[in-house]
C-alpha positions in Angstrom: 48.2 217.1 134.1 51.5 218.3 132.9 50.1 218.7 129.6 47.4 221.6 130.3 47.8 225.1 131.7 47.5 225.5 135.4 43.6 226.5 134.9 42.2 223.8 132.6 44.2 221.3 134.8 42.4 222.6 137.5 39.0 222.6 135.8 39.7 219.1 134.9 40.2 218.1 138.2 36.7 219.6 139.6 34.9 218.3 136.8 36.3 214.5 137.4 35.0 215.1 141.2 31.6 215.0 140.0 29.5 211.6 140.0 29.9 209.4 136.6 32.5 211.6 135.0 35.7 210.3 134.1 38.7 211.5 132.7 37.8 211.6 129.3 34.2 212.9 130.2 36.0 215.9 131.8 38.1 216.4 128.9 35.1 216.8 126.8 33.2 218.9 128.9 36.4 221.2 129.6 37.2 221.6 125.9 33.3 222.4 125.5 33.3 225.0 128.4 36.8 226.8 126.2 35.1 226.8 123.1 32.2 228.4 124.5 31.9 232.3 124.5 32.1 234.1 127.8 28.2 234.7 127.9 27.9 230.8 127.9 30.6 230.0 130.7 29.3 233.0 132.8 25.4 231.5 132.6 26.9 228.0 133.6 29.3 229.6 136.4 25.9 232.0 137.8 23.3 228.8 137.5 25.7 226.7 139.6 26.0 229.3 142.2 22.5 230.3 142.1 21.5 226.8 142.9 23.8 226.5 145.8 22.6 230.0 147.4 19.0 229.5 147.0 18.2 225.8 147.1 17.9 223.8 150.4 16.1 221.0 152.3 12.4 220.5 152.5 11.7 221.3 156.2 9.1 218.7 156.0 10.4 216.2 153.7 13.9 216.7 153.1 13.4 217.3 149.1 15.0 220.0 147.1 13.1 223.3 148.1 13.4 226.8 147.2 11.0 228.0 149.7 10.6 226.5 153.5 8.4 223.7 151.8 8.8 222.3 148.6 5.9 222.5 145.7 4.4 219.1 146.8 4.6 219.5 150.5 2.9 222.8 149.9 0.1 221.3 147.7 -3.2 221.1 149.3 -4.7 218.3 146.7 -2.0 215.7 147.8 -3.0 213.1 149.7 -1.5 213.1 153.4 -2.7 209.6 154.2 0.0 208.1 152.3 4.0 208.8 152.3 6.3 207.4 149.8 10.0 207.1 151.4 12.8 207.1 148.8 16.3 207.2 149.3 17.2 210.6 147.4 15.4 213.5 145.8 15.8 212.7 142.1 13.9 209.2 143.0 10.7 211.6 143.5 11.4 213.0 140.1 11.3 209.5 138.7 8.3 208.7 140.8 6.1 211.8 139.7 6.9 211.0 135.9 4.8 207.9 136.7 1.8 210.1 137.2 0.5 207.2 139.6 1.0 208.5 143.0 -0.5 211.3 144.6 0.4 211.0 148.2 3.4 213.1 150.2 7.4 211.9 150.1 9.8 211.4 152.7 13.3 211.4 151.8 16.1 209.6 153.9 19.2 211.1 152.2 20.5 207.8 151.6 20.2 204.3 152.5 21.6 201.8 155.4 25.0 200.6 154.5 27.1 199.5 157.4 30.4 199.0 155.2 30.0 202.8 154.1 29.6 203.6 158.0 25.9 204.8 157.0 23.6 203.7 159.8 19.8 204.8 160.7 21.2 207.5 162.5 22.7 209.2 159.7 19.4 209.0 157.9 16.0 211.1 158.2 14.3 208.4 160.2 13.6 209.8 163.1 12.1 212.4 161.4 9.8 210.2 159.6 8.8 208.5 162.8 7.9 212.1 164.0 5.9 212.5 160.7 3.7 209.7 161.9 3.1 210.7 165.2 -0.4 212.5 164.5 -1.8 209.5 163.4 -2.6 211.4 160.1 -0.6 208.7 158.2 -2.5 205.3 157.3 0.1 203.7 154.9 3.8 204.2 154.2 5.2 202.9 150.7 8.6 201.8 150.7 10.5 203.0 147.5 14.2 202.4 148.2 16.4 201.0 145.7 16.2 197.1 144.8 19.8 196.8 145.9 21.1 195.2 149.6 21.4 198.8 150.7 17.9 199.8 149.7 16.2 196.3 150.8 18.3 196.7 154.3 16.6 200.0 155.0 13.2 198.6 153.9 13.2 195.6 156.2 14.4 198.4 158.9 12.0 200.7 158.5 9.1 197.9 158.3 10.0 196.7 161.6 9.9 200.5 162.9 6.6 201.5 161.7 4.1 197.9 162.0 4.2 198.1 165.5 2.6 201.6 165.1 -0.4 200.3 163.3 0.2 201.5 159.8 0.4 199.6 157.0 3.8 199.7 155.4 4.0 198.8 151.8 7.1 198.0 149.5 7.2 198.8 145.5 6.9 195.7 143.5 10.3 194.0 141.9 9.6 195.4 138.4 13.0 197.3 138.7 16.1 195.6 137.9 17.8 194.1 141.3 20.7 196.5 141.6 19.2 199.2 139.8 18.3 202.8 140.7 15.1 204.1 140.4 16.2 207.3 138.7 17.1 205.3 135.6 13.7 203.5 135.6 11.3 204.0 132.8 7.7 205.4 133.7 5.5 202.4 132.8 8.2 200.2 134.8 8.2 202.4 138.0 4.2 203.0 137.3 3.6 199.1 137.3 5.8 198.4 140.3 4.0 201.2 142.5 0.3 199.6 141.2 1.8 195.9 142.4 3.3 197.1 145.4 3.4 194.7 148.5 2.5 194.7 152.2 5.8 194.1 154.3 
């Protein structure tokens, strides 16, 4: 980037590494940061560093957590018998916004995608099976994205879990095929949860 001083070019380069940020968005963000006062820039930098230092994966469900377990796993009011399986922590936020689900979660940390070299071994599937061993879980709701990878993952999980005598359901298709859970509105996602079906 020959038009910018080296520090600006480096900032633009780092911003463009963020998902969904192209050159124009990176430029807008960089110019906003440049126009901001030093306190605002320091707060942003400190917030990024703090989240990297203090947030890790929950030891139970692999959601983001500040403590050993996340707030949902630590909540005694949640239903231990039902576990909703999602791809990413952001999917939990989308489902929680509906107010329709009071069970537990399990985050796979992705979806099966042979093209990208992601198989079941790269996901938190073994940990899910370990959670089912004590026999307290009676239903698994598979809430992976309704795309090829999400469907592949759902079918794999259904084949793995059904022999354990646990009911396996899939959220209904009220969601657009090829879409992401995080972009679904609360009503659509709530109805999809209500109308889940046996697999």
